[in-house]
C-alpha positions as CSV (number, residue, x, y, z in Angstrom):
1,M,-0.9,-7.5,8.6
2,F,1.4,-10.1,9.8
3,S,4.8,-10.6,11.9
4,D,7.5,-11.9,9.2
5,P,10.5,-13.1,11.1
6,N,12.0,-15.2,8.3
7,G,11.3,-12.1,5.9
8,N,9.7,-14.4,3.0
9,G,6.8,-12.3,2.6
10,R,4.0,-15.1,3.2
11,F,2.3,-16.1,6.3
12,E,3.3,-19.3,7.7
13,P,2.5,-21.3,10.6
14,G,4.0,-19.9,13.9
15,E,3.7,-16.3,12.6
16,S,1.2,-13.9,14.3
17,I,-1.5,-12.1,12.5
18,L,-1.2,-8.4,13.7
19,R,-4.2,-6.9,12.0
20,V,-7.2,-8.0,10.1
21,Q,-9.5,-5.5,8.6
22,E,-12.8,-6.2,6.5
23,S,-13.1,-5.3,2.8
24,P,-14.8,-2.1,2.3
25,A,-18.3,-2.1,1.0
26,I,-17.1,-1.0,-2.6
27,K,-18.5,-2.9,-5.8
28,S,-15.1,-2.6,-7.5
29,L,-11.7,-1.4,-6.2
30,T,-8.5,-1.2,-7.8
31,L,-5.2,-1.1,-5.8
32,G,-2.2,0.1,-8.1
33,A,1.4,-1.0,-7.4
34,W,4.2,1.1,-6.3
35,G,7.3,2.0,-8.3
36,P,9.6,-0.5,-10.4
37,G,11.9,-2.7,-8.8
38,T,10.2,-2.1,-5.1
39,G,8.8,-5.5,-5.0
40,Q,5.2,-6.6,-4.2
41,W,4.8,-5.7,-0.2
42,I,5.6,-3.4,2.0
43,T,8.0,-4.1,4.9
44,Y,8.0,-2.1,8.3
45,E,11.2,-2.3,10.3
46,A,11.4,-2.3,14.0
47,D,12.3,1.5,14.0
48,G,9.1,2.3,12.2
49,T,10.9,3.0,8.8
50,T,10.4,0.9,5.2
51,K,12.6,-0.6,2.8
52,Q,10.4,1.0,0.0
53,N,8.6,4.3,-1.0
54,G,5.5,3.6,-2.5
55,T,2.4,4.9,-3.9
56,F,-0.9,2.7,-3.7
57,T,-3.7,4.2,-5.8
58,F,-7.5,3.4,-4.5
59,C,-9.9,3.6,-7.5
60,D,-13.5,2.7,-7.6
61,S,-16.3,2.7,-10.1
62,R,-16.2,6.4,-10.1
63,G,-13.0,6.6,-11.7
64,A,-9.7,8.7,-11.4
65,A,-11.6,12.0,-10.6
66,K,-12.5,10.2,-7.3
67,A,-9.6,8.1,-6.8
68,K,-7.2,8.7,-3.6
69,A,-3.4,7.5,-3.3
70,V,-1.5,6.5,0.0
71,I,1.9,7.6,-0.6
72,L,4.2,5.9,1.5
73,L,7.6,7.4,2.3
74,G,10.9,5.5,3.3
75,T,10.4,7.0,7.1
76,G,7.4,4.9,7.4
77,R,5.3,8.2,7.1
78,P,2.1,7.7,4.9
79,R,0.3,10.7,3.6
80,V,-3.3,10.6,1.4
81,S,-3.2,12.6,-1.7
82,A,-5.5,13.3,-4.9
83,L,-2.2,13.3,-6.7
84,N,0.6,10.7,-7.1
85,A,4.1,11.6,-5.6
86,S,5.3,13.5,-8.6
87,G,2.2,15.8,-8.5
88,D,0.4,14.2,-11.5
89,P,-3.1,13.2,-11.7
90,L,-4.1,9.7,-10.7
91,N,-4.6,6.8,-13.2
92,C,-7.0,4.3,-12.6
93,T,-6.1,1.9,-15.4
């Protein structure tokens, strides 16, 4: 996670790294993209809101039955679910 004052979505010299986290000890992990037309990243504003709603689906080698989704609202509030934002089962394809 990094600060992006110029808003170009790329980490560049002079920008601050806010957080670094190690990869989980999982052999295979698929991170699903979010809804159409929302871009390829999530931007948090100074007030904690985001410009996008999004669902990130985490799948591993156990398949969709064990998948979890992090659903992000425009308010900036994330929640974890075993279903997608529409209440349907998660897809790990």
